[in-house]
C-alpha positions as CSV (number, residue, x, y, z in Angstrom):
1,M,23.9,6.5,-3.2
2,L,23.5,10.3,-3.4
3,S,21.7,9.8,-6.7
4,R,19.5,7.2,-5.1
5,A,18.6,9.4,-2.1
6,A,17.9,12.5,-4.3
7,G,15.8,10.4,-6.7
8,L,13.7,9.0,-3.9
9,L,13.0,12.5,-2.5
10,L,12.3,13.9,-5.9
11,G,9.9,11.1,-6.7
12,H,8.1,11.7,-3.4
13,A,7.8,15.4,-4.2
14,A,6.4,14.5,-7.7
15,D,3.8,12.2,-6.1
16,R,2.7,14.9,-3.7
17,L,2.5,17.6,-6.4
18,L,1.1,15.5,-9.3
19,G,-0.4,12.3,-8.0
20,D,-0.5,9.3,-10.4
21,P,0.0,9.9,-14.1
22,R,-3.4,10.4,-15.6
23,R,-2.6,8.5,-18.9
24,Y,-0.2,5.7,-19.8
25,H,0.4,4.8,-16.2
26,P,3.2,2.1,-16.2
27,V,1.4,0.2,-13.4
28,A,-1.7,0.0,-15.6
29,G,0.4,-1.3,-18.4
30,F,2.0,-3.9,-16.1
31,G,-1.5,-5.0,-15.0
32,A,-2.7,-5.5,-18.6
33,T,0.4,-7.6,-19.3
34,A,0.0,-9.7,-16.2
35,A,-3.7,-10.3,-17.0
36,A,-2.8,-11.4,-20.5
37,L,-0.3,-13.9,-19.1
38,E,-2.7,-15.1,-16.5
39,R,-5.3,-16.0,-19.3
40,R,-2.6,-18.2,-20.9
41,M,-1.2,-19.8,-17.8
42,Y,-4.1,-20.1,-15.4
43,A,-4.8,-23.4,-13.7
44,D,-6.3,-24.2,-10.3
45,D,-2.8,-25.2,-9.1
46,R,-0.2,-23.7,-6.7
47,R,2.7,-24.7,-8.8
48,R,1.3,-22.9,-11.9
49,G,0.8,-19.8,-9.8
50,V,4.5,-20.0,-8.6
51,V,5.7,-20.1,-12.1
52,Y,3.4,-17.2,-13.1
53,V,4.7,-15.0,-10.3
54,A,8.3,-15.9,-11.1
55,I,8.0,-15.0,-14.8
56,I,6.3,-11.7,-14.1
57,L,8.7,-10.6,-11.3
58,A,11.8,-11.8,-13.2
59,G,10.8,-9.9,-16.3
60,T,9.9,-6.6,-14.6
61,T,12.9,-6.6,-12.2
62,G,15.3,-7.5,-15.0
63,A,14.0,-4.5,-17.0
64,A,14.6,-2.3,-14.0
65,V,18.1,-3.5,-13.5
66,L,18.8,-2.7,-17.2
67,A,17.3,0.7,-16.9
68,E,19.5,1.6,-13.9
69,R,22.7,0.3,-15.6
70,V,22.0,2.3,-18.7
71,A,21.8,5.4,-16.6
72,R,25.5,5.7,-16.1
73,N,26.0,9.3,-14.8
74,P,24.7,10.6,-11.5
75,M,22.1,13.0,-13.0
76,A,20.7,10.2,-15.2
77,R,20.4,7.8,-12.2
78,T,18.7,10.5,-10.2
79,L,16.2,11.0,-12.9
80,V,15.5,7.3,-13.4
81,T,15.1,6.8,-9.7
82,A,12.8,9.8,-9.4
83,L,10.6,8.6,-12.3
84,A,10.4,5.0,-10.9
85,T,9.6,6.4,-7.4
86,W,6.8,8.6,-8.8
87,A,5.4,5.7,-10.8
88,V,5.2,3.2,-7.9
89,L,3.9,5.5,-5.2
90,G,0.2,5.9,-4.5
91,G,0.1,8.3,-1.6
92,R,-1.5,11.3,-3.3
93,S,-4.1,9.2,-5.1
94,L,-4.9,7.4,-1.9
95,E,-5.4,10.8,-0.2
96,R,-7.6,12.0,-3.0
97,E,-9.9,9.0,-2.9
98,A,-10.2,9.2,0.9
99,R,-11.1,12.9,0.8
100,A,-13.6,12.4,-2.0
101,V,-15.5,9.9,0.1
102,H,-15.4,12.2,3.1
103,D,-16.7,15.1,1.0
104,L,-19.6,13.0,-0.2
105,L,-20.4,11.9,3.3
106,A,-20.3,15.6,4.4
107,A,-22.7,16.4,1.7
108,E,-25.0,13.6,2.8
109,E,-24.6,11.8,-0.5
110,L,-24.5,8.3,1.0
111,D,-25.0,6.4,-2.3
112,G,-22.2,8.4,-3.9
113,A,-19.9,7.7,-1.0
114,R,-20.6,4.0,-1.2
115,R,-19.8,3.9,-4.9
116,R,-16.6,6.0,-4.5
117,L,-15.5,3.7,-1.6
118,R,-15.2,0.9,-4.1
119,N,-12.0,2.5,-5.4
120,L,-10.4,1.9,-2.0
121,V,-11.8,-1.5,-0.7
122,G,-12.9,-4.9,-2.0
123,R,-15.7,-5.3,0.5
124,D,-19.4,-5.0,-0.4
125,T,-20.3,-1.3,0.2
126,A,-24.0,-1.4,-0.8
127,A,-25.5,-1.3,2.7
128,L,-22.7,0.4,4.7
129,T,-23.7,3.2,7.1
130,P,-21.7,6.5,7.2
131,D,-19.7,5.3,10.2
132,E,-19.0,1.9,8.5
133,I,-17.8,3.8,5.4
134,A,-15.5,5.9,7.6
135,R,-14.0,2.7,9.2
136,A,-13.4,1.2,5.7
137,V,-11.7,4.4,4.5
138,I,-9.5,4.6,7.6
139,E,-8.5,0.9,7.4
140,S,-7.7,1.3,3.6
141,V,-5.6,4.4,4.1
142,A,-3.6,2.8,6.9
143,E,-3.0,-0.4,5.0
144,N,-2.2,1.3,1.7
145,T,0.1,3.8,3.3
146,S,2.2,0.8,4.2
147,D,1.8,-1.1,0.9
148,A,1.8,1.8,-1.6
149,V,4.3,4.2,0.1
150,V,6.4,3.0,3.0
151,T,7.3,-0.5,1.7
152,S,8.2,1.0,-1.7
153,Y,10.8,3.2,0.1
154,V,12.2,0.3,2.0
155,W,13.0,-1.6,-1.1
156,G,14.0,1.5,-3.0
157,A,16.6,2.3,-0.4
158,A,17.8,-1.3,-0.3
159,L,17.9,-2.1,-4.0
160,G,17.3,1.1,-6.0
161,V,15.1,1.1,-9.0
162,P,14.9,-2.7,-9.2
163,G,13.7,-2.7,-5.6
164,L,11.0,-0.2,-6.3
165,V,9.8,-2.1,-9.3
166,L,10.0,-5.5,-7.6
167,H,7.8,-4.4,-4.8
168,R,5.2,-2.6,-6.9
169,A,5.0,-5.6,-9.2
170,A,4.5,-8.0,-6.3
171,N,1.9,-5.8,-4.6
172,T,0.0,-5.4,-7.9
173,L,0.0,-9.2,-8.5
174,D,-1.4,-9.7,-5.0
175,A,-4.2,-7.2,-5.7
176,M,-5.0,-9.0,-9.0
177,V,-4.8,-12.7,-8.0
178,G,-4.0,-13.0,-4.3
179,H,-7.7,-13.5,-3.2
180,H,-9.4,-16.1,-1.1
181,N,-12.0,-17.3,-3.6
182,A,-12.7,-20.3,-5.8
183,R,-10.6,-19.1,-8.7
184,Y,-7.5,-17.8,-6.9
185,E,-7.2,-19.8,-3.7
186,S,-4.5,-22.0,-5.3
187,F,-3.3,-20.0,-8.3
188,G,-2.9,-16.8,-6.3
189,W,-1.3,-18.4,-3.3
190,A,2.3,-17.6,-4.4
191,A,1.4,-13.9,-5.2
192,A,-0.2,-13.5,-1.8
193,R,2.5,-15.1,0.2
194,F,5.3,-13.3,-1.6
195,D,3.6,-10.0,-1.1
196,D,3.3,-10.8,2.6
197,L,7.0,-11.6,2.8
198,I,8.2,-8.5,0.9
199,G,5.9,-6.3,2.9
200,L,7.2,-7.4,6.4
201,P,9.9,-4.7,6.8
202,G,7.8,-1.9,5.4
203,A,4.8,-2.6,7.7
204,R,7.1,-2.5,10.7
205,L,8.6,0.8,9.6
206,A,5.1,2.2,8.9
207,G,4.1,1.2,12.4
208,G,7.2,2.8,13.9
209,L,6.6,6.0,12.0
210,T,3.0,6.0,13.2
211,V,4.2,5.7,16.8
212,A,6.8,8.5,16.3
213,L,4.7,10.9,14.2
214,G,1.1,10.3,15.4
215,P,-0.9,12.3,17.9
216,D,-0.8,9.5,20.6
217,P,2.5,7.6,20.5
218,R,1.7,5.6,23.6
219,G,-1.7,4.6,22.3
220,A,-0.2,3.6,18.9
221,W,2.5,1.5,20.5
222,T,0.0,-0.3,22.9
223,A,-2.5,-1.1,20.1
224,W,0.3,-2.4,17.8
225,R,1.8,-4.7,20.4
226,R,-1.5,-6.0,21.7
227,D,-3.8,-6.1,18.7
228,A,-1.9,-6.5,15.5
229,G,-1.6,-10.3,15.8
230,G,-5.4,-10.6,15.6
231,H,-5.5,-9.4,12.1
232,P,-5.4,-12.1,9.3
233,S,-2.6,-10.2,7.5
234,P,0.8,-10.1,9.2
235,N,1.4,-6.7,7.8
236,A,-2.0,-4.9,7.6
237,G,-2.5,-5.7,11.3
238,V,0.6,-3.7,12.3
239,V,-0.3,-0.5,10.6
240,E,-4.1,-0.6,11.2
241,A,-3.6,-1.2,14.9
242,S,-1.0,1.5,15.2
243,F,-3.3,4.0,13.3
244,A,-6.2,3.1,15.6
245,G,-4.1,3.7,18.7
246,A,-2.6,6.9,17.4
247,L,-6.0,8.3,16.4
248,G,-7.9,7.1,19.5
249,I,-10.4,5.0,17.6
250,R,-11.3,1.4,17.3
251,L,-10.9,-0.5,14.0
252,G,-11.9,-4.0,12.9
253,G,-15.2,-5.8,13.1
254,T,-17.4,-7.6,10.5
255,N,-16.7,-7.1,6.8
256,T,-18.9,-8.5,4.0
257,Y,-17.4,-9.1,0.6
258,Y,-18.9,-9.7,-2.8
259,G,-20.0,-13.2,-3.2
260,N,-21.5,-13.2,0.4
261,R,-18.2,-14.0,2.1
262,T,-18.1,-12.5,5.6
263,E,-15.1,-12.0,7.9
264,H,-15.2,-11.1,11.5
265,R,-12.0,-9.1,12.2
266,A,-10.4,-8.7,15.6
267,L,-10.9,-5.2,17.2
268,M,-7.9,-2.9,17.3
269,G,-7.5,0.1,19.6
270,D,-9.4,1.1,22.7
271,G,-11.2,4.2,21.4
272,R,-14.7,4.9,20.0
273,T,-16.2,3.8,16.7
274,P,-14.8,5.8,13.8
275,V,-17.0,8.6,12.3
276,P,-16.6,10.5,9.0
277,S,-14.8,13.4,10.8
278,D,-12.0,10.9,11.6
279,I,-11.0,10.7,7.9
280,P,-9.1,14.0,7.6
281,P,-6.9,13.3,10.6
282,T,-6.2,9.8,9.2
283,V,-5.2,11.4,5.9
284,E,-2.9,13.9,7.7
285,L,-1.3,11.0,9.6
286,A,-0.7,9.1,6.4
287,R,0.9,12.1,4.9
288,R,3.3,12.5,7.8
289,V,4.2,8.8,7.7
290,G,4.9,9.1,3.9
291,W,7.3,12.0,4.4
292,G,8.9,10.1,7.3
293,A,9.4,7.1,5.1
294,A,10.9,9.2,2.3
295,L,13.4,10.9,4.6
296,T,14.3,7.6,6.3
297,A,14.9,5.9,2.9
298,A,17.0,8.8,1.7
299,A,19.1,8.8,4.9
300,A,19.5,5.1,4.8
301,S,20.8,5.3,1.2
302,L,23.3,7.9,2.2
303,L,24.5,6.0,5.2
304,R,25.1,2.9,3.1
305,G,27.7,4.7,1.1
306,P,29.0,3.9,-2.4
307,H,29.0,0.1,-1.8
């Protein structure tokens, strides 16, 4: 467990210093493999989607179990855990994209900001105003801090390298096929539901850390308890509401997606409409939550002991 705790912290430090690997990213390789299998297995059928998810998750998690068992001595296990943690985290890259959009808005390059925002959200960005872009960035940073950082630590602390890999694989599959559209409504159902399930504890930890580490604990707690249930996601609602309350802003509203699909999201928080200057405080809060999750996961690993 000492090796696990040390590996989680080293992996977090590597993500903060280096960000995602620029070339040969293992998550990109996983995505290519999953896409190839989808082309062979796809059918507009839930059961086919369940089998698809089971094959992918069993294969990747099995490989992670083998990697951890091969690393027999503490130093090797620490290194394997650190490498896996670095590979699955997305905190530094998320921060980089959010700051890039903010810088474009500050330079009044609205079209560039709209294009760069596509790296963070799936909604149609073509007609968004600067304030709407700011809201989209803040919502994405909040949700992905839970998905791409905190939840990885929850499963890393619980199951080690297999837990890290299982969560990242499930979250990536959801991003690939877990969509409400004609192609994936049935086939992607299993990926979306499993990602919701595996994300439940991480979202609650992310919300708790936001309350504890944010600038307005009372506001974060109030917004979480009152507003999170109005979000269509059982996990994103928790962290978006708590971020809104902590930052004194209001999130939610109407989102338009490609294909002319429109969603009217419940409002979260009591504050004003977000503006571009709210992006840097959001990034800072996400960084604090990430460090809090890393330290919590390391402490939990140590408290569990050798068994």
